[in-house]
N, C-alpha and C positions, 0 to 999 in steps of 0.2 A: 388292865394289866399290861405291862410293857411287853412288846413282842421282841424278845431277844434275838430271834432268828433274823429279823430285819436288821437289827444293829450289826450282828455278825456278818451278814451278807454285805452290808454297806462297807464296813471297814476292810473286809477281804477284797472286795472289788477295788477299793482305793489302793490297796497294796498291789493288786494286779496292774493298776494304772502306772504306779511307780516302776514296776518291772517292765512293763510295755515301753515306757519312755526311754529306758536304757537302749533298747533295740531300735526304737524310732529315731533316736538321736543319731545313730550311725546307719540309717537306712540308705540304700543305694539308689534311691529314686529321686533324690534331691527335693524331698517334700519339705515345705517350709518349717523352720524350727529345728532342723537337723544340720549336722555339720558334714554329712556325706559319708558314704560307705568306704570300703577298703578295696573294692574292685576298680579296675581301670575303665570298665564299660558298664553303664547303668543297666543295659539290657541283659547282662549276665547276673542272675539272682545270687544273693548271699544266702546260704542255707540257714543261717541263724535268724534271718528275717521271717522264718516260719512262725515265730512268736506273734508277729503282727497279724498274720493271716488267721491265726487261731483266736486272738482276743478282740481285734477291732470290730468285727461284725456285731458284737453283742454287749460288751461291757459298759459303753456309754449309754446305749438305750436302757440298759438295766438300771443305771444310776438315775435316769430321769423317771423311770417307772416307779422306783422306790421313793423318789421325791414326791411323786403324785400321791402315793399311798400315805406318806407322812403328812402331806398337806391336808388330806381329808381328816386324819386323826387330830391334827392341830386345830383345825377350824371347828371341830366339835368341842374343843376346850376353850378356845379364845375367840374373841370377836374378830371380824375381818380386818378392822383397823389395827388392832393389837398385833395380829399375825403379820400383816403386811409391814408394819413398822419393824418388827423383829426380823423379817426377811430382808428388808432394806439394809439394816445394820449388818446382818450376817453375810449378805451376798453382794450388795452394791458398794458398800464402803470399801471392803478389801479389793474389789476389782476396779475401783476408780482412785480413791485417795491412796490406797495401798500401792498403786503403780509408782507414785512419786516418792514413796517412803522406802519401799523395799524392792519392787520388781524392776526398777530402772537398772539394777545390777544384772538381771536376766537379759534385759534389753541391750545392755552393753555387748554381750556375747552375740546377740542376734544382729547387731549393727557393725560389729568389728570388721567383718568381711567387706561390707559396703564402704567402710572408712578406708580400708586398705586399697580399694579400687578408686578412691578419690571422691566418692559420692558426698561425703560429709566434709571434705576439705574446705576450709575457709569459713565455715559456719561458726557463729558465736557459740560460746560454751553453753549458754542457757538454751539455745536452740538444740544443740546436741543432746542436752539433758532431757528435753521434752521428747525428742525422737526416741531416745533410749527408753524413756518411761512408757510411751505408747507401745513400743516394740516389745516390752516386757509382759504383755498380756498373756502370751503362752497358754497354759492350761486354764487360765482364769476365764476363758471364753465360756466354760461350762457354767460358772456361777453368774456371769453376766446374762447369759441366755435364760438360765433358770429364773432369775429375777423378772425378766420380761414375761416369761410364761406364767409367773404368779399373777401378773396383771391381767393376762388373758383369762386365767382361771376365775379371778374375782368378777370379771365381766360376765362370764358364763354362769356363774352362781346367781347373778342377778336375774338371769332368764330362767334359772331352775331353782328359784327361791324355796320351793317346797320339796326339793330333792326328788322329784318325780323321775327324772332321767337317771339319777343315781340308783333309785330303788329298782327301776326297770332293768338296768345293767346287772344288778345283783342276781337276776334270774337266768343269766347266761348258762348254757349247758356246755358239756365238753366240746361239742362240735363248734359252737360259737367261739369259745375261748381259743381253740387251736386254729381253726380255719379262718373265721372272720378276723380274729386278732392278727393272724399272719398276713391276710390280704391288706389290712390297714397298714401293717408294717411295710409291706411291699409298695403300697401306694405312697406312703410317706417318703420312701427312698427315691421315688420318681419325681419328687418335687425339686430335686437338685437341678441346676442348670447343666444341661447335657454337654454343651460346648462353650465353656466359660471363655469370655473374651480376655485377652491379655491386658494387663494394666487397667483393669476395671474392678468393680466391687463384686464381680461374679465369683471370683475365687474365695473371697471372704464369706459370701453367702453360702457357698458350698462347704466351707469349713464349719460355720455355725449351724447350718441345716435347720433353721427354726421350725419349719413346717413338719419336718420329719420327727424331730424330738418332741414336738407338741403331741404327737400320736401316743408314744408310751407314757408321757406325763399325764395326759388325760385318761388313758386306760388305767393307769395306776390309781387315779383319783376316783373314777366312776366305776371301775370293774374290780380291781384287785384289792381295794380297801374293804371289800365284803369278806367276812370270815368264811362264808359258804364257798366263795370262789377259791379262796386260799386252800380250803380243805380239799376241793376237787383237784387242784393242781398237785397237792401233796400226795393224794392217793395214787397218782400215776407218775410219780417222779422217776421211778426206775425205767419204765419204757421211754419216757421223755429224754432221759439222759442217754439211753442207748441210741435212739434215733438221732438225737442231736450230734452225738459223737460220730456216728456213721456219716451223716450229712457233712459235718465239718471235715472229716478225713477226705471225702470225695471232693469237696470244694477245694481244699488245699492242694491235693495231688493234681487235680485237673487244671488249676489256675495259677500254680506257683510260678512266680516270675512276672506276672501281670501287676499293674499298678492297683493295689488293693484299696486305694482311696479314691479312685476315679468314679465318676457317676455311673459309667457303664458297669463296672464291677459291682458296686454297691447295690445297683438296681436289679442285678441278675436274680432270677427266681431261687437259685440254689443258695446264694448268699443270704437272701431274706429268710429262706426256710431255716437255715442254720442259725441265723441271728435270733429269730423269734423263738425257736425251740430251746435255745440255750437260756434265754431269759426265763422261760417257763420252768425249765429243768432246774436251774439254779434256785429259783424260789421254792419249788417243791422239795428239793433236796435239803435246803437249809431249814425249812420249816419242819421237815421230818426228822432231821438228825442233829440240828445245831440250835435248838430252841432253849438255850441255857446261857448262863454267863459265869464269869469268874474274874479274878483280879486282872489278868492280862486282857481279856475281852472287854472288861469295863474300861480299862485305860484306853484301848484302841477305839472304843465307841466314843469316848470323850475327845480324843485327839486326832482321829483320822481326817477330819476336815482341815485341821491345821497342817497336818503332814502334806495333804494335797496342795495347800496354798504355797508352802515354802519349798517343796522338793525339787522344783525344776532349776533352782539356782545351783544346787549340787550337780545336777546332770549337765547343765550348760557350762558351768565353770570348770569342773574337773574333766568332763568329757572333752571339751574343746582343748584344754591344756594338754591332755594326754595325746590327743590326735595330732596337734600341731607342733608340740615342743618335745615329744619323746619318740623313741624308736621301739616302744613296747609292741609286742605282737598283738594282733586284734583280740585273741582270746583273753589275754591278760587285762586289756582295757575293759572288756565286758565284765570280767570278774571283779576288778577293782571298783568299777562304777556301780555295779549292783550292790556290793557290800557298802560302799559309801552312801548311796541314796537311802539305804535302810538303817544306817547308823547316824549319819550326820543330819538327816532331815528331822528326826526326833529331837536331836540336840538343839538345832536352830529353833525349832518350835518351842521347846521348853524355855529357851532364853528369851524369845520374843514375848511369850505370854506373861513373863514376869516384869516387863517394862511398861509402866503406865503410858498412856496415850498411844505408844507404838503398838501395843496389844490391840487397841481399838482400831487403829488405822489399817493394820496388816491382817488381823484375824477377825475383825468385827466382833470382838468379845468385850464385855464389860470388865471392870476391874475385878481382880480376884477377891 
């Protein structure tokens, strides 16, 4: 029987990613992929950036955790070869071939500043196109990394061919779920490079955080794919929500203005506590209250992956244009960009999914 609560939690989290990226794009810390904030001094916080402090600690770990659970369910239905072939089409094709078909447009806005500084001056057009295509990865790092984690999972399954480790993990009690899970979450965050070297791959590794995201992905597969574990989390969803909110408020109030993407910040005990508790609380809450579907939920379940794939073009294109070429007040830019990303992204997705070949290249979907 399909677990509608997982479908609903997945597409709701995707919508939170879209909302988050509106504020990320105008962040005041100069984080890669943004166009900069509205203050004259980066050390002075923008109060609207509180959205990033609230969402960033938990929504991507939750995505990987749900992916791990889904992987277990899929591998019970399909062979490893069939599953990996499907994952390659769905994840690797859009994040490689799709770069040159669609995401070069996102890359254009990521490189336009460099071009104004003369970095790309004199380069042949084909080279500029290649640079823009690679620079258009943006949010696609998630599906690139997820594809690599799928390979790791298949290797681990060879070692646990009889599902002994999976069965043992299903015996976890409340203490193990909350405490040991939280410690693993904290340990994963500490795999980041603490002092990334400029102009090296250190920053890229800290962006992808492969060892960190491997933790929730494997916990999803080995632990939270058990119905018994899901039931345990569901029974305590209310206290989990309460404690998570309290820890999140304390974290935000005491650290607001700091770089919330830095290794030091992400590895702090309070950030890890909040992030892990929110992952558990959201799962418990949705299983308890949102385990059903309808017309809208069904559509979002089918289309949320596509919305994730295409949405950053709206943010990069419209967000950059408003910031550079208009005199709109900041609040108006946030409102316009939020409305645009939730209306234009579905439109772009619906157009692309109806175009043969392009549909496969950009969305990794077969013909309708």
